[in-house]
Predicted model as a PDB file, atoms N, CA, C, CB and O in Angstrom, pLDDT in the B-factor column:
MODEL        1                                                                  
ATOM      1  N   MET A   1      25.195  28.375  35.516  1.00 69.00           N  
ATOM      2  CA  MET A   1      25.536  29.442  36.435  1.00 69.00           C  
ATOM      3  C   MET A   1      26.933  29.237  37.010  1.00 69.00           C  
ATOM      4  CB  MET A   1      24.508  29.526  37.555  1.00 69.00           C  
ATOM      5  O   MET A   1      27.629  30.201  37.327  1.00 69.00           O  
ATOM      6  N   MET A   2      27.321  28.024  37.138  1.00 85.00           N  
ATOM      7  CA  MET A   2      28.627  27.737  37.723  1.00 85.00           C  
ATOM      8  C   MET A   2      29.774  28.107  36.777  1.00 85.00           C  
ATOM      9  CB  MET A   2      28.716  26.263  38.093  1.00 85.00           C  
ATOM     10  O   MET A   2      30.806  28.616  37.216  1.00 85.00           O  
ATOM     11  N   ILE A   3      29.589  27.850  35.482  1.00 85.00           N  
ATOM     12  CA  ILE A   3      30.677  28.110  34.538  1.00 85.00           C  
ATOM     13  C   ILE A   3      30.956  29.609  34.416  1.00 85.00           C  
ATOM     14  CB  ILE A   3      30.339  27.523  33.160  1.00 85.00           C  
ATOM     15  O   ILE A   3      32.095  30.020  34.196  1.00 85.00           O  
ATOM     16  N   GLU A   4      29.892  30.430  34.562  1.00 88.00           N  
ATOM     17  CA  GLU A   4      30.112  31.879  34.493  1.00 88.00           C  
ATOM     18  C   GLU A   4      31.003  32.336  35.638  1.00 88.00           C  
ATOM     19  CB  GLU A   4      28.769  32.638  34.527  1.00 88.00           C  
ATOM     20  O   GLU A   4      31.900  33.157  35.452  1.00 88.00           O  
ATOM     21  N   ARG A   5      30.746  31.798  36.822  1.00 91.00           N  
ATOM     22  CA  ARG A   5      31.552  32.185  37.993  1.00 91.00           C  
ATOM     23  C   ARG A   5      32.994  31.720  37.859  1.00 91.00           C  
ATOM     24  CB  ARG A   5      30.943  31.609  39.274  1.00 91.00           C  
ATOM     25  O   ARG A   5      33.918  32.409  38.293  1.00 91.00           O  
ATOM     26  N   ILE A   6      33.186  30.558  37.263  1.00 92.00           N  
ATOM     27  CA  ILE A   6      34.553  30.064  37.053  1.00 92.00           C  
ATOM     28  C   ILE A   6      35.311  31.011  36.130  1.00 92.00           C  
ATOM     29  CB  ILE A   6      34.539  28.629  36.460  1.00 92.00           C  
ATOM     30  O   ILE A   6      36.460  31.357  36.404  1.00 92.00           O  
ATOM     31  N   TRP A   7      34.669  31.436  35.028  1.00 91.00           N  
ATOM     32  CA  TRP A   7      35.334  32.355  34.106  1.00 91.00           C  
ATOM     33  C   TRP A   7      35.603  33.711  34.748  1.00 91.00           C  
ATOM     34  CB  TRP A   7      34.493  32.538  32.853  1.00 91.00           C  
ATOM     35  O   TRP A   7      36.624  34.337  34.462  1.00 91.00           O  
ATOM     36  N   ILE A   8      34.700  34.171  35.614  1.00 93.00           N  
ATOM     37  CA  ILE A   8      34.913  35.448  36.316  1.00 93.00           C  
ATOM     38  C   ILE A   8      36.115  35.337  37.250  1.00 93.00           C  
ATOM     39  CB  ILE A   8      33.643  35.856  37.117  1.00 93.00           C  
ATOM     40  O   ILE A   8      36.934  36.254  37.320  1.00 93.00           O  
ATOM     41  N   VAL A   9      36.225  34.221  37.966  1.00 94.00           N  
ATOM     42  CA  VAL A   9      37.363  34.016  38.878  1.00 94.00           C  
ATOM     43  C   VAL A   9      38.668  33.948  38.085  1.00 94.00           C  
ATOM     44  CB  VAL A   9      37.172  32.717  39.714  1.00 94.00           C  
ATOM     45  O   VAL A   9      39.679  34.517  38.498  1.00 94.00           O  
ATOM     46  N   VAL A  10      38.644  33.253  36.947  1.00 94.00           N  
ATOM     47  CA  VAL A  10      39.841  33.170  36.099  1.00 94.00           C  
ATOM     48  C   VAL A  10      40.214  34.564  35.590  1.00 94.00           C  
ATOM     49  CB  VAL A  10      39.606  32.200  34.902  1.00 94.00           C  
ATOM     50  O   VAL A  10      41.389  34.931  35.587  1.00 94.00           O  
ATOM     51  N   ALA A  11      39.216  35.335  35.162  1.00 94.00           N  
ATOM     52  CA  ALA A  11      39.486  36.685  34.661  1.00 94.00           C  
ATOM     53  C   ALA A  11      40.094  37.560  35.749  1.00 94.00           C  
ATOM     54  CB  ALA A  11      38.199  37.328  34.130  1.00 94.00           C  
ATOM     55  O   ALA A  11      41.051  38.292  35.498  1.00 94.00           O  
ATOM     56  N   ALA A  12      39.545  37.486  36.952  1.00 95.00           N  
ATOM     57  CA  ALA A  12      40.072  38.295  38.055  1.00 95.00           C  
ATOM     58  C   ALA A  12      41.497  37.885  38.408  1.00 95.00           C  
ATOM     59  CB  ALA A  12      39.170  38.169  39.290  1.00 95.00           C  
ATOM     60  O   ALA A  12      42.352  38.735  38.654  1.00 95.00           O  
ATOM     61  N   ALA A  13      41.745  36.588  38.431  1.00 96.00           N  
ATOM     62  CA  ALA A  13      43.094  36.113  38.745  1.00 96.00           C  
ATOM     63  C   ALA A  13      44.095  36.574  37.690  1.00 96.00           C  
ATOM     64  CB  ALA A  13      43.111  34.583  38.853  1.00 96.00           C  
ATOM     65  O   ALA A  13      45.211  36.974  38.024  1.00 96.00           O  
ATOM     66  N   LEU A  14      43.702  36.521  36.425  1.00 96.00           N  
ATOM     67  CA  LEU A  14      44.608  36.957  35.361  1.00 96.00           C  
ATOM     68  C   LEU A  14      44.869  38.457  35.416  1.00 96.00           C  
ATOM     69  CB  LEU A  14      44.038  36.586  34.002  1.00 96.00           C  
ATOM     70  O   LEU A  14      45.978  38.898  35.113  1.00 96.00           O  
ATOM     71  N   VAL A  15      43.889  39.232  35.790  1.00 95.00           N  
ATOM     72  CA  VAL A  15      44.104  40.676  35.915  1.00 95.00           C  
ATOM     73  C   VAL A  15      45.051  40.979  37.077  1.00 95.00           C  
ATOM     74  CB  VAL A  15      42.757  41.410  36.116  1.00 95.00           C  
ATOM     75  O   VAL A  15      45.892  41.873  36.983  1.00 95.00           O  
ATOM     76  N   ILE A  16      44.911  40.236  38.161  1.00 96.00           N  
ATOM     77  CA  ILE A  16      45.827  40.420  39.297  1.00 96.00           C  
ATOM     78  C   ILE A  16      47.253  40.039  38.900  1.00 96.00           C  
ATOM     79  CB  ILE A  16      45.367  39.575  40.513  1.00 96.00           C  
ATOM     80  O   ILE A  16      48.210  40.730  39.249  1.00 96.00           O  
ATOM     81  N   VAL A  17      47.384  38.932  38.169  1.00 97.00           N  
ATOM     82  CA  VAL A  17      48.720  38.525  37.701  1.00 97.00           C  
ATOM     83  C   VAL A  17      49.273  39.567  36.735  1.00 97.00           C  
ATOM     84  CB  VAL A  17      48.667  37.129  37.017  1.00 97.00           C  
ATOM     85  O   VAL A  17      50.466  39.868  36.770  1.00 97.00           O  
ATOM     86  N   ALA A  18      48.425  40.118  35.876  1.00 96.00           N  
ATOM     87  CA  ALA A  18      48.877  41.161  34.946  1.00 96.00           C  
ATOM     88  C   ALA A  18      49.369  42.391  35.711  1.00 96.00           C  
ATOM     89  CB  ALA A  18      47.737  41.557  33.980  1.00 96.00           C  
ATOM     90  O   ALA A  18      50.370  42.998  35.331  1.00 96.00           O  
ATOM     91  N   ALA A  19      48.673  42.756  36.782  1.00 96.00           N  
ATOM     92  CA  ALA A  19      49.122  43.891  37.599  1.00 96.00           C  
ATOM     93  C   ALA A  19      50.475  43.596  38.239  1.00 96.00           C  
ATOM     94  CB  ALA A  19      48.081  44.219  38.689  1.00 96.00           C  
ATOM     95  O   ALA A  19      51.325  44.480  38.346  1.00 96.00           O  
ATOM     96  N   TRP A  20      50.666  42.363  38.657  1.00 97.00           N  
ATOM     97  CA  TRP A  20      51.954  41.985  39.251  1.00 97.00           C  
ATOM     98  C   TRP A  20      53.072  42.077  38.211  1.00 97.00           C  
ATOM     99  CB  TRP A  20      51.884  40.553  39.835  1.00 97.00           C  
ATOM    100  O   TRP A  20      54.162  42.570  38.500  1.00 97.00           O  
ATOM    101  N   PHE A  21      52.786  41.592  36.992  1.00 97.00           N  
ATOM    102  CA  PHE A  21      53.778  41.702  35.928  1.00 97.00           C  
ATOM    103  C   PHE A  21      54.094  43.173  35.624  1.00 97.00           C  
ATOM    104  CB  PHE A  21      53.279  40.988  34.658  1.00 97.00           C  
ATOM    105  O   PHE A  21      55.250  43.532  35.397  1.00 97.00           O  
ATOM    106  N   LEU A  22      53.076  44.002  35.622  1.00 96.00           N  
ATOM    107  CA  LEU A  22      53.287  45.423  35.355  1.00 96.00           C  
ATOM    108  C   LEU A  22      54.123  46.062  36.464  1.00 96.00           C  
ATOM    109  CB  LEU A  22      51.938  46.151  35.217  1.00 96.00           C  
ATOM    110  O   LEU A  22      54.990  46.893  36.196  1.00 96.00           O  
ATOM    111  N   TRP A  23      53.860  45.675  37.692  1.00 97.00           N  
ATOM    112  CA  TRP A  23      54.626  46.185  38.820  1.00 97.00           C  
ATOM    113  C   TRP A  23      56.092  45.765  38.717  1.00 97.00           C  
ATOM    114  CB  TRP A  23      54.023  45.693  40.140  1.00 97.00           C  
ATOM    115  O   TRP A  23      56.982  46.502  39.141  1.00 97.00           O  
ATOM    116  N   ARG A  24      56.342  44.581  38.153  1.00 96.00           N  
ATOM    117  CA  ARG A  24      57.706  44.087  37.986  1.00 96.00           C  
ATOM    118  C   ARG A  24      58.354  44.582  36.693  1.00 96.00           C  
ATOM    119  CB  ARG A  24      57.710  42.573  38.009  1.00 96.00           C  
ATOM    120  O   ARG A  24      59.436  44.121  36.330  1.00 96.00           O  
ATOM    121  N   ASN A  25      57.703  45.515  35.993  1.00 96.00           N  
ATOM    122  CA  ASN A  25      58.190  46.107  34.740  1.00 96.00           C  
ATOM    123  C   ASN A  25      58.324  45.097  33.603  1.00 96.00           C  
ATOM    124  CB  ASN A  25      59.525  46.763  34.976  1.00 96.00           C  
ATOM    125  O   ASN A  25      59.201  45.234  32.750  1.00 96.00           O  
ATOM    126  N   ASN A  26      57.466  44.095  33.588  1.00 96.00           N  
ATOM    127  CA  ASN A  26      57.421  43.147  32.483  1.00 96.00           C  
ATOM    128  C   ASN A  26      56.151  43.448  31.691  1.00 96.00           C  
ATOM    129  CB  ASN A  26      57.451  41.648  32.994  1.00 96.00           C  
ATOM    130  O   ASN A  26      55.126  42.782  31.839  1.00 96.00           O  
ATOM    131  N   VAL A  27      56.252  44.469  30.849  1.00 96.00           N  
ATOM    132  CA  VAL A  27      55.081  44.996  30.154  1.00 96.00           C  
ATOM    133  C   VAL A  27      54.514  43.986  29.157  1.00 96.00           C  
ATOM    134  CB  VAL A  27      55.437  46.292  29.435  1.00 96.00           C  
ATOM    135  O   VAL A  27      53.295  43.884  29.016  1.00 96.00           O  
ATOM    136  N   SER A  28      55.357  43.254  28.478  1.00 96.00           N  
ATOM    137  CA  SER A  28      54.872  42.281  27.498  1.00 96.00           C  
ATOM    138  C   SER A  28      54.048  41.186  28.167  1.00 96.00           C  
ATOM    139  CB  SER A  28      56.046  41.660  26.738  1.00 96.00           C  
ATOM    140  O   SER A  28      52.970  40.838  27.684  1.00 96.00           O  
ATOM    141  N   ALA A  29      54.540  40.650  29.259  1.00 96.00           N  
ATOM    142  CA  ALA A  29      53.795  39.610  29.979  1.00 96.00           C  
ATOM    143  C   ALA A  29      52.521  40.177  30.579  1.00 96.00           C  
ATOM    144  CB  ALA A  29      54.663  38.987  31.080  1.00 96.00           C  
ATOM    145  O   ALA A  29      51.502  39.488  30.630  1.00 96.00           O  
ATOM    146  N   ALA A  30      52.564  41.421  31.034  1.00 97.00           N  
ATOM    147  CA  ALA A  30      51.368  42.056  31.587  1.00 97.00           C  
ATOM    148  C   ALA A  30      50.302  42.210  30.506  1.00 97.00           C  
ATOM    149  CB  ALA A  30      51.716  43.431  32.198  1.00 97.00           C  
ATOM    150  O   ALA A  30      49.120  41.972  30.756  1.00 97.00           O  
ATOM    151  N   PHE A  31      50.717  42.605  29.312  1.00 97.00           N  
ATOM    152  CA  PHE A  31      49.763  42.770  28.212  1.00 97.00           C  
ATOM    153  C   PHE A  31      49.121  41.438  27.840  1.00 97.00           C  
ATOM    154  CB  PHE A  31      50.457  43.379  26.986  1.00 97.00           C  
ATOM    155  O   PHE A  31      47.903  41.361  27.680  1.00 97.00           O  
ATOM    156  N   VAL A  32      49.920  40.403  27.703  1.00 97.00           N  
ATOM    157  CA  VAL A  32      49.392  39.086  27.329  1.00 97.00           C  
ATOM    158  C   VAL A  32      48.460  38.561  28.408  1.00 97.00           C  
ATOM    159  CB  VAL A  32      50.538  38.088  27.087  1.00 97.00           C  
ATOM    160  O   VAL A  32      47.394  38.030  28.097  1.00 97.00           O  
ATOM    161  N   THR A  33      48.841  38.701  29.662  1.00 97.00           N  
ATOM    162  CA  THR A  33      48.014  38.210  30.763  1.00 97.00           C  
ATOM    163  C   THR A  33      46.720  39.002  30.873  1.00 97.00           C  
ATOM    164  CB  THR A  33      48.784  38.281  32.081  1.00 97.00           C  
ATOM    165  O   THR A  33      45.662  38.419  31.112  1.00 97.00           O  
ATOM    166  N   ALA A  34      46.782  40.312  30.704  1.00 96.00           N  
ATOM    167  CA  ALA A  34      45.570  41.131  30.749  1.00 96.00           C  
ATOM    168  C   ALA A  34      44.642  40.793  29.578  1.00 96.00           C  
ATOM    169  CB  ALA A  34      45.934  42.632  30.726  1.00 96.00           C  
ATOM    170  O   ALA A  34      43.420  40.789  29.730  1.00 96.00           O  
ATOM    171  N   THR A  35      45.220  40.514  28.424  1.00 97.00           N  
ATOM    172  CA  THR A  35      44.417  40.111  27.271  1.00 97.00           C  
ATOM    173  C   THR A  35      43.708  38.791  27.537  1.00 97.00           C  
ATOM    174  CB  THR A  35      45.293  39.995  26.020  1.00 97.00           C  
ATOM    175  O   THR A  35      42.533  38.638  27.204  1.00 97.00           O  
ATOM    176  N   LEU A  36      44.407  37.848  28.127  1.00 97.00           N  
ATOM    177  CA  LEU A  36      43.780  36.576  28.481  1.00 97.00           C  
ATOM    178  C   LEU A  36      42.684  36.774  29.521  1.00 97.00           C  
ATOM    179  CB  LEU A  36      44.828  35.593  29.003  1.00 97.00           C  
ATOM    180  O   LEU A  36      41.665  36.084  29.493  1.00 97.00           O  
ATOM    181  N   GLY A  37      42.892  37.715  30.437  1.00 96.00           N  
ATOM    182  CA  GLY A  37      41.854  38.042  31.407  1.00 96.00           C  
ATOM    183  C   GLY A  37      40.612  38.612  30.742  1.00 96.00           C  
ATOM    184  O   GLY A  37      39.490  38.291  31.132  1.00 96.00           O  
ATOM    185  N   ALA A  38      40.812  39.459  29.735  1.00 96.00           N  
ATOM    186  CA  ALA A  38      39.682  40.015  28.998  1.00 96.00           C  
ATOM    187  C   ALA A  38      38.939  38.923  28.228  1.00 96.00           C  
ATOM    188  CB  ALA A  38      40.160  41.109  28.036  1.00 96.00           C  
ATOM    189  O   ALA A  38      37.710  38.922  28.166  1.00 96.00           O  
ATOM    190  N   VAL A  39      39.687  38.010  27.654  1.00 96.00           N  
ATOM    191  CA  VAL A  39      39.064  36.880  26.946  1.00 96.00           C  
ATOM    192  C   VAL A  39      38.248  36.030  27.916  1.00 96.00           C  
ATOM    193  CB  VAL A  39      40.140  36.009  26.248  1.00 96.00           C  
ATOM    194  O   VAL A  39      37.143  35.603  27.584  1.00 96.00           O  
ATOM    195  N   ALA A  40      38.776  35.785  29.098  1.00 95.00           N  
ATOM    196  CA  ALA A  40      38.040  35.010  30.105  1.00 95.00           C  
ATOM    197  C   ALA A  40      36.768  35.740  30.509  1.00 95.00           C  
ATOM    198  CB  ALA A  40      38.919  34.748  31.345  1.00 95.00           C  
ATOM    199  O   ALA A  40      35.739  35.103  30.731  1.00 95.00           O  
ATOM    200  N   TRP A  41      36.820  37.068  30.608  1.00 94.00           N  
ATOM    201  CA  TRP A  41      35.615  37.825  30.946  1.00 94.00           C  
ATOM    202  C   TRP A  41      34.571  37.709  29.841  1.00 94.00           C  
ATOM    203  CB  TRP A  41      35.960  39.299  31.194  1.00 94.00           C  
ATOM    204  O   TRP A  41      33.384  37.541  30.120  1.00 94.00           O  
ATOM    205  N   PHE A  42      35.012  37.799  28.580  1.00 95.00           N  
ATOM    206  CA  PHE A  42      34.078  37.648  27.473  1.00 95.00           C  
ATOM    207  C   PHE A  42      33.486  36.237  27.441  1.00 95.00           C  
ATOM    208  CB  PHE A  42      34.775  37.962  26.145  1.00 95.00           C  
ATOM    209  O   PHE A  42      32.317  36.069  27.093  1.00 95.00           O  
ATOM    210  N   LEU A  43      34.270  35.232  27.795  1.00 94.00           N  
ATOM    211  CA  LEU A  43      33.737  33.873  27.863  1.00 94.00           C  
ATOM    212  C   LEU A  43      32.695  33.732  28.967  1.00 94.00           C  
ATOM    213  CB  LEU A  43      34.866  32.875  28.086  1.00 94.00           C  
ATOM    214  O   LEU A  43      31.719  32.999  28.807  1.00 94.00           O  
ATOM    215  N   SER A  44      32.891  34.421  30.077  1.00 93.00           N  
ATOM    216  CA  SER A  44      31.874  34.386  31.135  1.00 93.00           C  
ATOM    217  C   SER A  44      30.589  35.054  30.662  1.00 93.00           C  
ATOM    218  CB  SER A  44      32.393  35.077  32.415  1.00 93.00           C  
ATOM    219  O   SER A  44      29.492  34.584  30.962  1.00 93.00           O  
ATOM    220  N   TYR A  45      30.728  36.144  29.926  1.00 92.00           N  
ATOM    221  CA  TYR A  45      29.561  36.837  29.381  1.00 92.00           C  
ATOM    222  C   TYR A  45      28.836  35.950  28.371  1.00 92.00           C  
ATOM    223  CB  TYR A  45      29.979  38.166  28.723  1.00 92.00           C  
ATOM    224  O   TYR A  45      27.606  35.903  28.345  1.00 92.00           O  
ATOM    225  N   ARG A  46      29.609  35.248  27.540  1.00 93.00           N  
ATOM    226  CA  ARG A  46      29.025  34.339  26.551  1.00 93.00           C  
ATOM    227  C   ARG A  46      28.289  33.197  27.235  1.00 93.00           C  
ATOM    228  CB  ARG A  46      30.112  33.782  25.622  1.00 93.00           C  
ATOM    229  O   ARG A  46      27.198  32.823  26.806  1.00 93.00           O  
ATOM    230  N   ALA A  47      28.864  32.642  28.288  1.00 90.00           N  
ATOM    231  CA  ALA A  47      28.213  31.551  29.016  1.00 90.00           C  
ATOM    232  C   ALA A  47      26.928  32.049  29.666  1.00 90.00           C  
ATOM    233  CB  ALA A  47      29.162  30.961  30.086  1.00 90.00           C  
ATOM    234  O   ALA A  47      25.935  31.323  29.715  1.00 90.00           O  
ATOM    235  N   GLN A  48      26.941  33.276  30.161  1.00 89.00           N  
ATOM    236  CA  GLN A  48      25.745  33.849  30.778  1.00 89.00           C  
ATOM    237  C   GLN A  48      24.634  34.020  29.744  1.00 89.00           C  
ATOM    238  CB  GLN A  48      26.074  35.203  31.436  1.00 89.00           C  
ATOM    239  O   GLN A  48      23.476  33.709  30.022  1.00 89.00           O  
ATOM    240  N   ILE A  49      24.973  34.503  28.572  1.00 90.00           N  
ATOM    241  CA  ILE A  49      23.976  34.682  27.522  1.00 90.00           C  
ATOM    242  C   ILE A  49      23.434  33.336  27.057  1.00 90.00           C  
ATOM    243  CB  ILE A  49      24.575  35.449  26.337  1.00 90.00           C  
ATOM    244  O   ILE A  49      22.230  33.196  26.845  1.00 90.00           O  
ATOM    245  N   ARG A  50      24.308  32.344  26.898  1.00 89.00           N  
ATOM    246  CA  ARG A  50      23.848  31.020  26.476  1.00 89.00           C  
ATOM    247  C   ARG A  50      22.913  30.406  27.506  1.00 89.00           C  
ATOM    248  CB  ARG A  50      25.038  30.094  26.236  1.00 89.00           C  
ATOM    249  O   ARG A  50      21.928  29.765  27.139  1.00 89.00           O  
ATOM    250  N   ALA A  51      23.202  30.590  28.782  1.00 85.00           N  
ATOM    251  CA  ALA A  51      22.331  30.058  29.832  1.00 85.00           C  
ATOM    252  C   ALA A  51      20.985  30.765  29.814  1.00 85.00           C  
ATOM    253  CB  ALA A  51      22.991  30.207  31.213  1.00 85.00           C  
ATOM    254  O   ALA A  51      19.944  30.135  30.002  1.00 85.00           O  
ATOM    255  N   ARG A  52      21.007  32.066  29.589  1.00 86.00           N  
ATOM    256  CA  ARG A  52      19.758  32.824  29.531  1.00 86.00           C  
ATOM    257  C   ARG A  52      18.920  32.407  28.328  1.00 86.00           C  
ATOM    258  CB  ARG A  52      20.047  34.329  29.475  1.00 86.00           C  
ATOM    259  O   ARG A  52      17.698  32.299  28.432  1.00 86.00           O  
ATOM    260  N   LEU A  53      19.565  32.171  27.189  1.00 87.00           N  
ATOM    261  CA  LEU A  53      18.833  31.736  26.002  1.00 87.00           C  
ATOM    262  C   LEU A  53      18.260  30.338  26.185  1.00 87.00           C  
ATOM    263  CB  LEU A  53      19.740  31.771  24.777  1.00 87.00           C  
ATOM    264  O   LEU A  53      17.144  30.062  25.747  1.00 87.00           O  
ATOM    265  N   ALA A  54      19.009  29.465  26.823  1.00 84.00           N  
ATOM    266  CA  ALA A  54      18.527  28.104  27.062  1.00 84.00           C  
ATOM    267  C   ALA A  54      17.328  28.111  28.004  1.00 84.00           C  
ATOM    268  CB  ALA A  54      19.649  27.229  27.642  1.00 84.00           C  
ATOM    269  O   ALA A  54      16.436  27.272  27.878  1.00 84.00           O  
ATOM    270  N   ALA A  55      17.299  29.044  28.939  1.00 83.00           N  
ATOM    271  CA  ALA A  55      16.188  29.120  29.882  1.00 83.00           C  
ATOM    272  C   ALA A  55      14.924  29.655  29.221  1.00 83.00           C  
ATOM    273  CB  ALA A  55      16.564  29.998  31.066  1.00 83.00           C  
ATOM    274  O   ALA A  55      13.818  29.311  29.638  1.00 83.00           O  
ATOM    275  N   THR A  56      15.072  30.486  28.201  1.00 85.00           N  
ATOM    276  CA  THR A  56      13.904  31.085  27.554  1.00 85.00           C  
ATOM    277  C   THR A  56      13.530  30.384  26.252  1.00 85.00           C  
ATOM    278  CB  THR A  56      14.161  32.550  27.283  1.00 85.00           C  
ATOM    279  O   THR A  56      12.610  30.811  25.554  1.00 85.00           O  
ATOM    280  N   GLU A  57      14.232  29.327  25.931  1.00 79.00           N  
ATOM    281  CA  GLU A  57      13.959  28.623  24.681  1.00 79.00           C  
ATOM    282  C   GLU A  57      12.572  27.988  24.726  1.00 79.00           C  
ATOM    283  CB  GLU A  57      15.034  27.549  24.414  1.00 79.00           C  
ATOM    284  O   GLU A  57      12.176  27.411  25.738  1.00 79.00           O  
ATOM    285  N   THR A  58      11.843  28.102  23.622  1.00 61.00           N  
ATOM    286  CA  THR A  58      10.499  27.544  23.567  1.00 61.00           C  
ATOM    287  C   THR A  58      10.458  26.385  22.590  1.00 61.00           C  
ATOM    288  CB  THR A  58       9.477  28.618  23.168  1.00 61.00           C  
ATOM    289  O   THR A  58      11.386  26.182  21.807  1.00 61.00           O  
ATOM    290  N   ASP A  59       9.393  25.641  22.642  1.00 50.00           N  
ATOM    291  CA  ASP A  59       9.180  24.518  21.747  1.00 50.00           C  
ATOM    292  C   ASP A  59       8.877  25.063  20.340  1.00 50.00           C  
ATOM    293  CB  ASP A  59       8.018  23.602  22.265  1.00 50.00           C  
ATOM    294  O   ASP A  59       8.064  25.977  20.206  1.00 50.00           O  
ATOM    295  N   PRO A  60       9.519  24.516  19.282  1.00 53.00           N  
ATOM    296  CA  PRO A  60       9.254  25.027  17.928  1.00 53.00           C  
ATOM    297  C   PRO A  60       7.782  24.934  17.534  1.00 53.00           C  
ATOM    298  CB  PRO A  60      10.091  24.265  16.918  1.00 53.00           C  
ATOM    299  O   PRO A  60       7.302  25.763  16.761  1.00 53.00           O  
ATOM    300  N   GLY A  61       7.060  23.949  18.048  1.00 52.00           N  
ATOM    301  CA  GLY A  61       5.630  23.844  17.762  1.00 52.00           C  
ATOM    302  C   GLY A  61       4.854  25.017  18.314  1.00 52.00           C  
ATOM    303  O   GLY A  61       3.872  25.451  17.712  1.00 52.00           O  
ATOM    304  N   ASP A  62       5.279  25.536  19.453  1.00 52.00           N  
ATOM    305  CA  ASP A  62       4.620  26.702  20.032  1.00 52.00           C  
ATOM    306  C   ASP A  62       4.809  27.934  19.163  1.00 52.00           C  
ATOM    307  CB  ASP A  62       5.149  26.969  21.432  1.00 52.00           C  
ATOM    308  O   ASP A  62       3.917  28.777  19.073  1.00 52.00           O  
ATOM    309  N   LEU A  63       5.961  28.041  18.525  1.00 51.00           N  
ATOM    310  CA  LEU A  63       6.211  29.198  17.675  1.00 51.00           C  
ATOM    311  C   LEU A  63       5.287  29.186  16.466  1.00 51.00           C  
ATOM    312  CB  LEU A  63       7.674  29.227  17.225  1.00 51.00           C  
ATOM    313  O   LEU A  63       4.792  30.234  16.051  1.00 51.00           O  
ATOM    314  N   GLU A  64       5.051  28.002  15.895  1.00 54.00           N  
ATOM    315  CA  GLU A  64       4.182  27.922  14.725  1.00 54.00           C  
ATOM    316  C   GLU A  64       2.763  28.312  15.090  1.00 54.00           C  
ATOM    317  CB  GLU A  64       4.206  26.514  14.126  1.00 54.00           C  
ATOM    318  O   GLU A  64       2.114  29.035  14.334  1.00 54.00           O  
ATOM    319  N   THR A  65       2.268  27.858  16.218  1.00 55.00           N  
ATOM    320  CA  THR A  65       0.900  28.215  16.601  1.00 55.00           C  
ATOM    321  C   THR A  65       0.807  29.691  16.945  1.00 55.00           C  
ATOM    322  CB  THR A  65       0.431  27.366  17.791  1.00 55.00           C  
ATOM    323  O   THR A  65      -0.218  30.318  16.679  1.00 55.00           O  
ATOM    324  N   ASN A  66       1.849  30.258  17.529  1.00 53.00           N  
ATOM    325  CA  ASN A  66       1.827  31.691  17.842  1.00 53.00           C  
ATOM    326  C   ASN A  66       1.855  32.532  16.579  1.00 53.00           C  
ATOM    327  CB  ASN A  66       3.009  32.060  18.737  1.00 53.00           C  
ATOM    328  O   ASN A  66       1.183  33.560  16.502  1.00 53.00           O  
ATOM    329  N   GLU A  67       2.631  32.102  15.582  1.00 54.00           N  
ATOM    330  CA  GLU A  67       2.689  32.846  14.336  1.00 54.00           C  
ATOM    331  C   GLU A  67       1.354  32.771  13.613  1.00 54.00           C  
ATOM    332  CB  GLU A  67       3.812  32.314  13.442  1.00 54.00           C  
ATOM    333  O   GLU A  67       0.916  33.763  13.031  1.00 54.00           O  
ATOM    334  N   ASP A  68       0.689  31.599  13.639  1.00 54.00           N  
ATOM    335  CA  ASP A  68      -0.603  31.460  12.985  1.00 54.00           C  
ATOM    336  C   ASP A  68      -1.654  32.322  13.646  1.00 54.00           C  
ATOM    337  CB  ASP A  68      -1.042  30.017  12.990  1.00 54.00           C  
ATOM    338  O   ASP A  68      -2.513  32.880  12.963  1.00 54.00           O  
ATOM    339  N   SER A  69      -1.602  32.442  14.970  1.00 53.00           N  
ATOM    340  CA  SER A  69      -2.617  33.219  15.670  1.00 53.00           C  
ATOM    341  C   SER A  69      -2.455  34.714  15.400  1.00 53.00           C  
ATOM    342  CB  SER A  69      -2.549  32.945  17.171  1.00 53.00           C  
ATOM    343  O   SER A  69      -3.429  35.463  15.469  1.00 53.00           O  
ATOM    344  N   HIS A  70      -1.229  35.157  15.092  1.00 57.00           N  
ATOM    345  CA  HIS A  70      -1.022  36.568  14.794  1.00 57.00           C  
ATOM    346  C   HIS A  70      -1.504  36.922  13.393  1.00 57.00           C  
ATOM    347  CB  HIS A  70       0.447  36.925  14.943  1.00 57.00           C  
ATOM    348  O   HIS A  70      -1.871  38.066  13.127  1.00 57.00           O  
ATOM    349  N   GLU A  71      -1.502  35.935  12.496  1.00 56.00           N  
ATOM    350  CA  GLU A  71      -1.907  36.204  11.118  1.00 56.00           C  
ATOM    351  C   GLU A  71      -3.411  36.337  10.985  1.00 56.00           C  
ATOM    352  CB  GLU A  71      -1.409  35.110  10.202  1.00 56.00           C  
ATOM    353  O   GLU A  71      -3.878  36.995  10.056  1.00 56.00           O  
ATOM    354  N   LYS A  72      -4.180  35.744  11.867  1.00 50.00           N  
ATOM    355  CA  LYS A  72      -5.651  35.749  11.746  1.00 50.00           C  
ATOM    356  C   LYS A  72      -6.267  37.045  12.149  1.00 50.00           C  
ATOM    357  CB  LYS A  72      -6.245  34.662  12.568  1.00 50.00           C  
ATOM    358  O   LYS A  72      -7.488  37.190  12.098  1.00 50.00           O  
TER     359      LYS A  72                                                      
ENDMDL                                                                          
END                                                                             
């Protein structure tokens, strides 16, 4: 849960810096910074999904018994 928040803070900071670059008419730097902000947001989303999958992960032995019970 902590790593997702770190990536969100990084993404927000990069978007703010990109806005500052845009305000200063440095479009190339604004584009690169905004792109890095988008990447940081996607990394936060990826970390959130990985944490959710780890929380719902089951024991492989349980899957075999569940599959056998459905076949009967």
